[in-house]
PLY file of the C-alpha trace (Angstrom):
ply
format ascii 1.0
element vertex 135
property float x
property float y
property float z
element edge 134
property int vertex1
property int vertex2
end_header
2.24 -36.89 17.74
-0.47 -34.35 17.56
-0.82 -31.40 15.31
-2.43 -28.36 16.66
-4.16 -26.66 13.91
-5.38 -22.87 14.66
-8.27 -21.25 12.49
-6.94 -17.56 11.71
-10.36 -16.77 9.90
-11.90 -15.13 13.37
-8.64 -13.15 13.80
-8.71 -11.74 10.36
-12.46 -10.88 10.54
-12.02 -9.02 13.50
-8.93 -6.91 12.21
-9.74 -3.51 11.18
-6.93 -3.42 8.92
-8.12 -6.35 7.25
-11.30 -4.50 6.67
-10.00 -1.37 5.47
-7.91 -3.68 2.93
-11.16 -5.22 1.68
-12.97 -1.85 1.54
-10.20 -0.33 -0.59
-10.70 -2.84 -3.45
-8.54 -5.98 -3.36
-6.94 -5.65 -6.84
-5.55 -2.26 -6.11
-4.14 -2.89 -2.31
-3.00 -6.14 -3.26
-0.85 -4.17 -5.91
0.03 -1.67 -3.53
0.95 -4.38 -0.62
3.15 -5.85 -3.30
5.21 -2.77 -3.70
5.28 -2.43 0.08
6.87 -6.22 0.30
8.87 -5.15 -2.45
10.56 -1.98 -1.01
10.95 -3.71 2.49
12.94 -6.61 0.44
15.18 -4.11 -1.06
15.75 -2.09 1.98
16.75 -5.27 3.96
18.66 -6.41 0.96
20.70 -3.06 1.09
21.37 -3.45 4.81
22.87 -7.01 4.24
25.08 -5.47 1.55
26.17 -2.78 3.54
29.97 -3.66 2.49
29.31 -3.43 -1.04
28.55 -0.09 -2.15
27.60 -0.70 -5.64
24.78 -2.97 -4.31
23.50 -0.69 -1.96
23.22 2.15 -4.28
21.29 -0.41 -6.86
18.76 -1.50 -3.83
18.11 2.21 -3.09
17.59 2.85 -6.71
15.11 -0.33 -6.62
13.39 0.88 -3.38
12.81 4.17 -4.79
11.06 2.72 -7.90
8.91 0.14 -5.79
7.84 2.63 -3.34
6.98 5.28 -6.01
5.17 3.01 -7.77
2.82 1.93 -4.60
2.24 5.81 -4.40
1.52 6.07 -7.91
-0.91 2.85 -7.90
-2.73 4.49 -4.79
-3.47 7.68 -6.58
-4.51 5.79 -9.83
-7.10 3.53 -7.80
-8.34 6.69 -6.13
-9.06 8.31 -9.00
-10.67 5.10 -10.38
-12.95 5.06 -7.33
-13.70 8.67 -7.75
-14.93 7.99 -11.06
-17.01 4.90 -10.06
-18.16 6.79 -7.04
-19.49 9.72 -9.25
-21.06 7.32 -12.06
-23.10 5.36 -9.34
-24.23 9.06 -8.25
-25.02 9.82 -11.77
-26.96 6.75 -12.36
-29.45 7.37 -9.28
-30.13 10.84 -10.82
-28.66 12.51 -7.93
-31.32 11.11 -5.22
-28.26 10.11 -3.13
-27.85 10.25 0.62
-24.64 11.92 2.01
-23.86 8.78 3.64
-23.81 6.93 0.46
-21.61 9.64 -0.89
-19.32 9.76 2.10
-18.86 6.06 2.16
-17.65 6.17 -1.80
-15.23 8.83 -0.68
-13.65 6.90 2.13
-13.41 3.70 -0.09
-11.51 5.88 -2.89
-9.20 7.71 -0.30
-7.98 4.28 1.27
-5.97 3.20 -1.60
-4.18 6.99 -1.42
-3.68 6.54 2.19
-1.89 2.82 1.54
0.00 3.86 -1.36
1.49 6.92 0.59
2.06 4.72 3.49
4.30 2.55 1.24
6.02 5.80 -0.17
7.23 7.00 3.17
8.05 3.73 4.66
10.47 3.19 1.51
11.80 7.00 1.60
12.80 6.11 5.41
14.46 3.15 4.25
16.30 5.10 1.54
17.17 7.98 4.17
18.82 5.17 6.37
20.58 3.29 3.87
22.06 6.51 2.09
23.08 7.72 5.87
24.80 4.27 6.47
26.40 4.49 3.10
27.83 7.90 3.96
29.23 6.74 7.37
0 1
1 2
2 3
3 4
4 5
5 6
6 7
7 8
8 9
9 10
10 11
11 12
12 13
13 14
14 15
15 16
16 17
17 18
18 19
19 20
20 21
21 22
22 23
23 24
24 25
25 26
26 27
27 28
28 29
29 30
30 31
31 32
32 33
33 34
34 35
35 36
36 37
37 38
38 39
39 40
40 41
41 42
42 43
43 44
44 45
45 46
46 47
47 48
48 49
49 50
50 51
51 52
52 53
53 54
54 55
55 56
56 57
57 58
58 59
59 60
60 61
61 62
62 63
63 64
64 65
65 66
66 67
67 68
68 69
69 70
70 71
71 72
72 73
73 74
74 75
75 76
76 77
77 78
78 79
79 80
80 81
81 82
82 83
83 84
84 85
85 86
86 87
87 88
88 89
89 90
90 91
91 92
92 93
93 94
94 95
95 96
96 97
97 98
98 99
99 100
100 101
101 102
102 103
103 104
104 105
105 106
106 107
107 108
108 109
109 110
110 111
111 112
112 113
113 114
114 115
115 116
116 117
117 118
118 119
119 120
120 121
121 122
122 123
123 124
124 125
125 126
126 127
127 128
128 129
129 130
130 131
131 132
132 133
133 134
């Protein structure tokens, strides 16, 4: 019996989403990813418990909290990123080129985009759960 091992490193290295994840900062992006996973877990659990109205409402509340936390973490990390970018500009006495400044802003906004995506996915799930609850 042979075991086939696939090396996933080249696949991950070529993935643009993985690169954006790394650029956004691994700590902040990981925390936002955890919020996304929790939101999806609570949405699925709400669908599985569709016969129990109390549990569905609890899952809706938990999804709301998890998705909102992802959004807030995204904005918080973005502000931290902007402060870091401005600190680096200040350290070199304003001799920065526009490419360096644009790169710092891009990195800062990646966490905001990811946090907003988590919030939107959570909101769509909440909308569907509430619609199923009423029908």
